[in-house]
N, C-alpha and C positions, 0 to 999 in steps of 0.2 A: 295397879293400878305404875307403878310404877316400871312397869311393863311395858305401857301403854302408850308412856309415855317416852319409850328407848324409843320403842317402836317408827313412835310419831318424826320421831328429830333425825333413827334413818334415811324416811322415804323421803323427810325437807331435804336433809340434803343430797341424796342419789337422783334424786328431782333435779336439785341446781346446778349437779356435774354434768348430766347425759343434757338439759339445754343449752351447757358451754360450753357442752364439744359440739354440739348440732350449729351453731354457729359459728366458732372457729370452724367446718370445716365449710360451713355455705361459703363464710370468705375469702378461705384459699380457692375454693372453683372460680371462684368471677377473681378472681386476681389473677388465676390464670386459664378465664379467659379473654381480659383483652390484654398479654404479650403477645407477640405475634411469634408465627409457626421459626425459628430462627436454626432451625436444623441444617445446617452445608456449609452458613456464612457465615465468613469471619466478620463484618460488620453489622455490628450494630446501631437499628434502625427508634429513636427513642417514641416510646410509645404516647398515639395524640389523643386527646378529650372527647366525646362525641360533641362537647357542649363549650364557645370560647370562657372564659376568661378573663375576672376586670377586677384592675386594682394590683396589688401584690402579686397573687393569684396568677397573674395577665402573665401564660407562657412569651420567651424573647422571641421577635419575628427568624422567620427559617434565612439563613443563610443564600445569598445567592443575587444573581442582578437584577441594581432601581436603575429604573431610567426618570428622570425630572419633566418638570412640567413641561420645559420646553423642549424636549422628547417626542415627548406623547403627541398623537397629531389627530388636530379634529378630525369633525367623519364629512366634515365638508369637505378638509385641504385633499382627504383623501383619495374622497368623489373624484372628485375634481386631475387629483392627479393621475387615474383611475382613467377616468377620457381624456385626457387631453394626447397619449400619442391618437386616436382618433382625429379627435377634430385638424392633429397638425395634416392625418391623411387628406382629410374634405379640405381643408383650402388646399394642399400640393394639385390635385386634384380637378379643383377648383379654375372652369380655363378664364383663360383672358382677359381680360377685356382689349377688345383694340382700337384703335384709335386710323380708324374713316380718310382719306386719300379726301385734302380740300376733291368738292365743288368746282372752286374758279379755275373757268378753263378746261374742264373737263371732257365736252368736249370736242379740242384744240386738237388733245394731249392724245383723242380715240381716231385724232382725221386720219393719219395712216390707214388705219382699218377698215374703216366707213369708206374708202373710196378708193378700198380695192374691191371694194365689192357692188362700187356705189358706180364704178369709171365707164362702164360697158357706156350703162347710159350718157355718160356727157361726152366720148371716146368720138361716142355716133354721129350725136351730134354736129360735133367736132367736125369730123369729115362730111357727112350730107349739106353744113354749110359752104364751105371749100369748094367743091366744087365750083368748078367754072360759070358753068350753064347750072340755073337752076330751075330746071322746067316744072310742070305738072304734077311728071310721074319719080321727083330727087322730093319735095313734100309731102305726096303722100308717104311715102316714105319715112319721113319724119312726124308722121303721123303716127303711123307701124309703129316709130321709136318709143315714141311721150305715150299712145295705150301699150304695146307693152308691158313698161312700166309703171301698168296702175297708176299715171297723171290721172285718169277721167276726161269723159271726156266732147264737157265741157271746154275745161277746164287748155283739152290737149289744138281744144279748134280757138279760146284766142290766144295762145302762144304764138300756133302756127299765124294767125294774121299777123299780130303784132310783131312779126319775128320778119316779116314778107314785105313788112314793109320799109322799118329801117335797113332794112338789106338796099334794095332796090334806090331806101335816098343815100347806101354808102357807097354802092359804090363799085370799085375799090375793097379787097376785103383781104386784110391780112391779117394771119395765122391772132395776134392778138387781137387783133380788133373783132373777130368772131370772137375770143373766149369771152372780151366783158363787154361786149352785145349780151350776151346769151347768158352769160353772168348776172347782172342787170334783169335780162328779163321774168329766167327765175327764180330770183330773190322779189321781182313783184306776182309772180306768183304762190311763189310762198306763204310770204309777208311780214311784213320787220316791223310792224307797227300792232301785234298784237300781244296782248298783258297773257304772259306765255310762265308768270310765276305760279308752283304749288301756294294757296291763298293757307295760310297757316296760322296769322297773324291774327290776332283778336283785339279788335277796336274798340278804343275806352276805354272807361278801367273795369268791367269784367271781368271775375277772374276766375277766369274758366279755360280749357285748353281748345286749343283750336280743332277742331275736329276730323277726319279727309276719310271716306269709306272709297270702295280701292273695288268697281266688280269686272268683270269680267267670263268669256267662257276659262271652264278646265281644260291646260295642258298647253296656254297664252304665258302662261310665265304667271301669274298673279299672285302666288301664295308666294314663288319667290321675287318677285319686286316688290311684291307689300320692307323685303326683309329689305331689298336695298336701298328704296325708299328709308327706312329706318335710318339704313348708315349716315345718306346725306343728308339729310335732319343734325346727326350726329354729328356729322360732317362739323353743320354746319352751327352748334353752337343750340343743339337741343335737348329740351329733355324726351323720350319719346315712351308712350302706355303704349303698349304689340292689344287687342282684340280678334282674336282667332276668332270669326262668329261660321266661319266656313267649315261646320260639323263633319259631313256629308260627305267630306274625302278623307280615307283614313290619311292616317296617320302630320294631319296638314296642322294642326297645333304641335306640333310635334315638331316639321317645318322649321314653325315663325317664334316658335322660342326659342331654337338655335340659331335663328335671323340673332334671338333677340338681344340671349347671351351673350349673343359676341358683342356688342357693343352697351349692353350694359343698361341693354332696356325690361320692362319687363312684361308677361303677355299676362292676359286675364284669359280662360278658355274658359269650357265648361266639356260633362258629358259627351261622349262620342254619336252624333246621330241626333244631341242634344236641341235647344231652341237658339238658332240665331239669333234672334232678335233680346235673346235676354242676356243672350252674350257683349253683344252691343251694349246695352244698355250698362252691363256693369263694366264695361274699358272707360266708357262713360265717367261715369260713377269711381273708380277708383283713379279714374289720373284728374278729376278734378280734387279730393279728396289729398290726390298726390300732389297737387297745381306742378301737375306737366304742361308740358310747356304743345306742348300734339296728344296727342291720339288716333291709328292708323288704324284700319278697322276692316280686314283680309274678309269678301264675302263671301258665300259657296259660289260658286263657277255651275251657274244657271245659263242652263243650253236654253235656248229662243223658240226652240219651237215649242217646249214644254209651262203652259200657262201662269199655273199653278205655283208653279216656284219661280217663275220672274215676281206673280203677286203678291212672297212672301217678302225678295228684296226692296218689295214697296212696302214694306213692310215695317222689313229691320232698321228703314230708314224714317221712319213716321216716329220712335219705338225709341231710336237713337235723339229725336228732337226734341223726347218728351226730358229729355239730361239737357240737352243742347242743341245753337243751332250745327246743324252740317256748313263745311265755310268750303269742304269743298269733292268731288266725285270722282274718280278717275277711272276712266277707260280703258280695260288694258289691253291692246288688239298683238295679232299678229305680225307682223309688218310681210310673213311668209302668207298668210294667202288671202291676203293680194285680195278684190271684191269677193270676195268671201267673209273680209272683218264688217265690211262699207254694211250688210245685209244684221251685223250680229253687233253690226253702230244706232241702223236704226231703231230697232229692238229696244233694246238698254238704252234711248233716247226716250224712249211713251211710258218708259217704267223713270223713272228718276233723273229725272235734271244734270244732266255730265255737265262737270266747266271744264273739263282736260283731258286729253289724250298722253298713255303712252305706249308705248309700240318697241314692239319687244323685236327681239330676232333677225334689227335692223342691217347690222352689217353680214347677213348670211342668206344676202338674199339682194336682185338688179334691180327687185322694181320696189325704188325707193321712191319709186310716182305717189304710190301711197298715205306719204304725208301732204297734200296735196290735195290731193280726193275726201282724207276722212273732216279733213280742214271742212272744206267746202260741204259737207253731209250735213255735219250735226253744226256748224258754224261758229263752234270755237275750236281749242289752237293745240297743240301739238308741244307739247310741255316738255314733257322727256323722253325719249331714247334707250335701248340695249341697243349695247352694240359688244356682247362674250358673254362668258360663262364666270367674269372673273365681278369678285362685292366690291367690286367698283367699276365698272363696266354701265350701271346706269349713273347719262350723262343729262344734266339741263338742256333743251337741245337748240340751238342758236341757229336761221338760220344763215348767217355769214361764213358760218363753217362745214355746217353740211352742203348749200348749194357748193360753196370756195371747191370740195370735197367730188364738186362733180364734175364739174370744170378740168382738177390742175392736174399739170402736161405730168402724160407718164404712162 
């Protein structure tokens, strides 16, 4: 019995000893796994626990550079700082808004340019009227000179008849007397009492912009004229919105937008080949919302031989009038086309009510008589004339300055 008890005690002691050895081995193995391999290294790196500790067991924060709250940038500020160079670059690339030359007396300033091209008309008439004997052959030459200048048959006959009567009464004719006589008769022919104002003012308390349609055949300088007219209006202190309703001609909208950008005018445009009436409608709508003074609408260059296109021009006017009445319809004509321009004028007048004429390239032709002819044909005045390629070479038409350019000496 004692032997059995002794065996049991020995077994228990052995079991306890073996358990102690196993636990000790496991602890050493775990400690060895936590220590980094420092072979070949002279710097000891403290071991970090896998989980953070709190309270007294918490470790001290590692040494290193620290930033205050003020030094830490907010995400919005960092984004703004990153975008700042782009904004500055865009600002530098933005075109500078120009200040157009004042319109008052602009034609007078351009009179020399006009006289160089028109001088042959005035000089030719003065030379003929200065002859000692004014026979029938001379008067026929006077008629030919006027007809060559595109004055038109009716106005030419009226002018010649009045000149014959006055010269006969005058008797002796000095150069100054002839020049004064010719000036008076030409002024009467051109007309000094016609209203040549481009109507953009809205009467009454109606809160809407003045609406101007610019029509004409491609090649007459219609889009360029619309851009120059925007400069005229801005020079007179008006805010302008441009409608690029010439959607069929390539780059017409880009061309008009370039003109508008130069004077700070907004351009409303649509897709290439889109509906012109829709663009015109949107232009007037946006002009009203922006409280603009004037909306200028550049329409497509309607070929007068294509009835469908002309009908569409009428549609543009009707659609625009759903937003606001059209205050002015300006027909742009190329002065160098002479009588062909009158054919265009007739057809356009059948589609829309033309209220004014813009004659471009008047400095490039000696056919200044088209001023008289087109007024007689349509019964509406020439309101603006183009006298060059410069941005400010569109001038309000002044009969006195025009006639003086014809009959001045030199």
